[in-house]
C-alpha positions as CSV (number, residue, x, y, z in Angstrom):
1,V,-0.1,-0.1,0.3
2,I,3.1,2.2,1.0
3,S,4.9,1.6,-2.5
4,S,1.7,2.4,-4.5
5,A,0.9,5.7,-2.8
6,L,4.8,6.5,-3.3
7,T,4.1,5.2,-7.3
8,L,0.9,7.5,-7.2
9,G,2.8,10.8,-6.2
10,M,5.4,10.2,-8.4
11,Y,3.3,9.9,-11.3
12,L,2.1,12.9,-10.2
13,K,4.5,14.7,-9.8
14,V,5.8,13.6,-13.3
15,I,2.5,14.7,-15.2
16,Q,1.7,18.3,-13.6
17,T,5.8,18.5,-14.6
18,A,4.9,17.1,-18.2
19,F,1.3,18.9,-18.6
20,L,0.9,21.7,-16.1
21,G,4.6,23.2,-16.0
22,R,5.3,26.6,-17.4
23,T,6.5,26.4,-21.0
24,P,10.1,27.2,-21.8
25,E,11.5,30.4,-23.2
26,A,12.8,27.9,-26.5
27,L,9.3,27.1,-27.1
28,E,7.7,30.2,-26.7
29,D,7.2,31.4,-30.0
30,V,5.9,27.8,-31.7
31,R,3.9,28.7,-34.8
32,D,1.5,26.2,-36.0
33,P,3.1,23.9,-39.1
34,P,2.3,24.9,-42.9
35,V,0.0,23.4,-45.5
36,S,2.2,21.6,-46.1
37,M,3.3,19.7,-43.5
38,L,-0.6,18.8,-42.4
39,L,-1.6,17.6,-45.9
40,P,0.2,14.1,-45.6
41,I,-1.6,13.5,-42.4
42,V,-4.9,14.5,-43.8
43,I,-4.4,12.6,-46.7
44,L,-3.3,9.1,-44.4
45,T,-6.4,10.2,-41.7
46,V,-8.9,9.8,-44.8
47,L,-7.4,6.5,-45.6
48,I,-7.6,5.1,-42.9
49,I,-10.8,6.4,-42.2
50,I,-12.3,4.7,-45.8
51,F,-10.3,1.8,-45.5
52,G,-12.0,1.5,-41.3
53,I,-15.1,1.8,-42.7
54,L,-14.5,-0.8,-46.3
55,P,-11.7,-2.7,-45.2
56,A,-12.6,-5.0,-48.8
57,L,-11.6,-2.1,-50.7
58,P,-7.7,-2.2,-50.3
59,I,-7.6,-6.0,-49.8
60,D,-9.9,-6.4,-53.6
61,S,-8.0,-3.7,-54.9
62,I,-4.2,-3.6,-53.5
63,I,-3.2,-6.3,-52.0
64,Q,-5.0,-9.4,-53.4
65,P,-3.4,-9.0,-56.6
66,A,0.1,-9.0,-55.1
67,V,-0.4,-11.7,-53.8
68,E,-1.7,-13.3,-57.1
69,A,1.7,-11.7,-58.8
70,V,3.6,-13.1,-55.8
71,K,2.1,-16.7,-56.0
72,A,3.0,-16.7,-60.0
73,Q,7.0,-17.4,-59.6
74,S,7.8,-17.0,-63.1
75,N,5.6,-13.7,-63.7
76,Y,7.2,-12.4,-60.6
77,I,11.2,-13.4,-61.4
78,S,10.0,-12.0,-64.8
79,A,8.2,-8.3,-62.6
80,V,11.7,-7.9,-60.5
81,L,14.4,-8.8,-62.9
82,P,15.3,-7.0,-65.3
């Protein structure tokens, strides 16, 4: 019981320091990221949502043809080697 209380106190101190402490001077003038940095995140987010709702879409259109190509050894070798 005592060790649990000490552990809780230690974690509360870490959380308070990390999230509720004052902002360092080096981070005072941090700005929002430009659109060029946000665009890939938005694209990946949309793809994750689409593939989460329609999981058959990437399986049928991307994964299954790739598996079939690898299963056919002669086609795979001719596609990989120049």
